[in-house]
C-alpha positions as a Markdown table, in Angstrom:
| # | Residue | x | y | z |
|---|---|---|---|---|
| 1 | Met | -58.1 | 16.8 | -74.8 |
| 2 | Thr | -54.6 | 15.6 | -73.6 |
| 3 | Arg | -54.1 | 14.4 | -70.0 |
| 4 | Thr | -50.8 | 15.1 | -68.3 |
| 5 | Thr | -49.7 | 12.9 | -65.4 |
| 6 | Arg | -47.0 | 14.2 | -63.0 |
| 7 | Thr | -44.9 | 11.8 | -61.0 |
| 8 | Arg | -42.8 | 13.1 | -58.1 |
| 9 | Ile | -39.6 | 11.1 | -57.4 |
| 10 | Thr | -37.7 | 11.6 | -54.2 |
| 11 | Ile | -34.2 | 10.2 | -54.0 |
| 12 | Gln | -32.6 | 9.8 | -50.5 |
| 13 | Thr | -28.9 | 9.1 | -50.4 |
| 14 | Glu | -27.8 | 7.0 | -47.5 |
| 15 | Arg | -24.2 | 6.4 | -48.5 |
| 16 | Val | -21.9 | 7.9 | -51.1 |
| 17 | Leu | -18.6 | 6.3 | -52.1 |
| 18 | Val | -16.4 | 8.1 | -54.5 |
| 19 | Met | -13.3 | 6.3 | -55.8 |
| 20 | Gly | -10.6 | 8.8 | -56.8 |
| 21 | His | -7.1 | 8.5 | -58.1 |
| 22 | Arg | -5.6 | 7.6 | -54.8 |
| 23 | Ser | -8.1 | 8.1 | -52.1 |
| 24 | Leu | -11.6 | 6.9 | -51.3 |
| 25 | Tyr | -14.2 | 9.3 | -50.1 |
| 26 | Gly | -17.5 | 8.4 | -48.6 |
| 27 | Leu | -20.3 | 9.9 | -46.6 |
| 28 | Cys | -19.6 | 9.4 | -42.9 |
| 29 | Ile | -23.0 | 9.3 | -41.2 |
| 30 | Glu | -21.4 | 10.2 | -37.8 |
| 31 | Cys | -19.5 | 13.2 | -39.2 |
| 32 | Gly | -22.4 | 14.2 | -41.5 |
| 33 | Asp | -19.9 | 15.0 | -44.3 |
| 34 | Glu | -18.1 | 13.5 | -47.2 |
| 35 | Val | -14.7 | 12.5 | -45.8 |
| 36 | Arg | -11.6 | 10.5 | -46.8 |
| 37 | Met | -11.9 | 6.8 | -46.0 |
| 38 | Ala | -9.3 | 4.2 | -45.4 |
| 39 | Thr | -9.4 | 0.4 | -45.6 |
| 40 | Ile | -8.7 | -1.5 | -42.4 |
| 41 | Asp | -5.2 | -2.3 | -43.6 |
| 42 | Gln | -4.5 | 1.3 | -44.5 |
| 43 | Ala | -5.8 | 2.5 | -41.2 |
| 44 | Ser | -3.7 | 0.0 | -39.2 |
| 45 | Ala | -0.6 | 0.8 | -41.2 |
| 46 | Met | -1.1 | 4.6 | -40.7 |
| 47 | Val | -1.4 | 4.4 | -36.9 |
| 48 | Gly | 0.9 | 1.4 | -36.4 |
| 49 | Val | -1.6 | -1.0 | -34.7 |
| 50 | Ser | -3.0 | -4.3 | -35.8 |
| 51 | Ser | -6.1 | -4.6 | -37.9 |
| 52 | Arg | -7.7 | -6.3 | -34.9 |
| 53 | Glu | -7.1 | -3.2 | -32.9 |
| 54 | Ile | -8.8 | -1.1 | -35.6 |
| 55 | Tyr | -11.8 | -3.5 | -35.4 |
| 56 | Arg | -11.9 | -3.2 | -31.6 |
| 57 | Glu | -12.0 | 0.6 | -31.9 |
| 58 | Ile | -14.8 | 0.4 | -34.4 |
| 59 | Glu | -16.7 | -2.0 | -32.1 |
| 60 | Ser | -16.3 | 0.3 | -29.1 |
| 61 | Gly | -17.6 | 3.2 | -31.1 |
| 62 | Asn | -14.3 | 5.2 | -31.2 |
| 63 | Leu | -13.9 | 5.0 | -35.0 |
| 64 | His | -16.6 | 5.8 | -37.6 |
| 65 | Phe | -16.9 | 3.4 | -40.5 |
| 66 | Met | -19.0 | 2.4 | -43.4 |
| 67 | Glu | -19.5 | -0.9 | -45.2 |
| 68 | Thr | -19.3 | -1.0 | -49.0 |
| 69 | Pro | -21.9 | -3.1 | -50.9 |
| 70 | Gln | -19.2 | -5.7 | -51.3 |
| 71 | Gly | -18.8 | -6.0 | -47.6 |
| 72 | Ser | -15.5 | -4.2 | -47.1 |
| 73 | Val | -15.2 | -1.9 | -44.1 |
| 74 | Leu | -13.8 | 1.6 | -44.6 |
| 75 | Val | -12.7 | 3.8 | -41.7 |
| 76 | Cys | -13.4 | 7.6 | -41.5 |
| 77 | Phe | -10.1 | 9.6 | -41.5 |
| 78 | Asn | -11.7 | 12.2 | -39.2 |
| 79 | Ser | -12.4 | 9.7 | -36.5 |
| 80 | Leu | -9.0 | 8.1 | -37.0 |
| 81 | Asn | -7.3 | 11.4 | -36.6 |
| 82 | Asp | -9.4 | 12.2 | -33.5 |
| 83 | Ser | -8.8 | 8.8 | -31.9 |
| 84 | Asn | -6.4 | 8.0 | -29.1 |
| 85 | Leu | -4.4 | 5.8 | -31.5 |
| 86 | Arg | -1.0 | 7.3 | -32.3 |
| 87 | Met | -0.5 | 8.3 | -35.9 |
| 88 | Lys | 2.8 | 7.4 | -37.6 |
| 89 | Gly | 4.8 | 10.5 | -38.4 |
C-alpha cells in the first residue's frame, strides 16, 4: 500500500518589480495595481523640482512609492501625475 502526502503551498506577493526595456513597473500598494515607476532622479527631472522636494512629497503622503530590495526608492507615476507638482511639457 502506497501513502500519498499532499502539501498545500500558498504564495502571497507583496511587491512585484518588473524591469523592462526602458521602464520599471511595480506593484503600487496604494493604487492596487501594477504601474510604471520612476527613480527619484527621474521623477524630479520630469516635474522640474529637486529630489529633496520629491522626498518631501513622499513623506507627506502625496506620492506613492516602493523600496527595492537594494534600498532604492521608486515613485508611482500615477501619484506623480495626480500630484500638485507641475509636470514638464
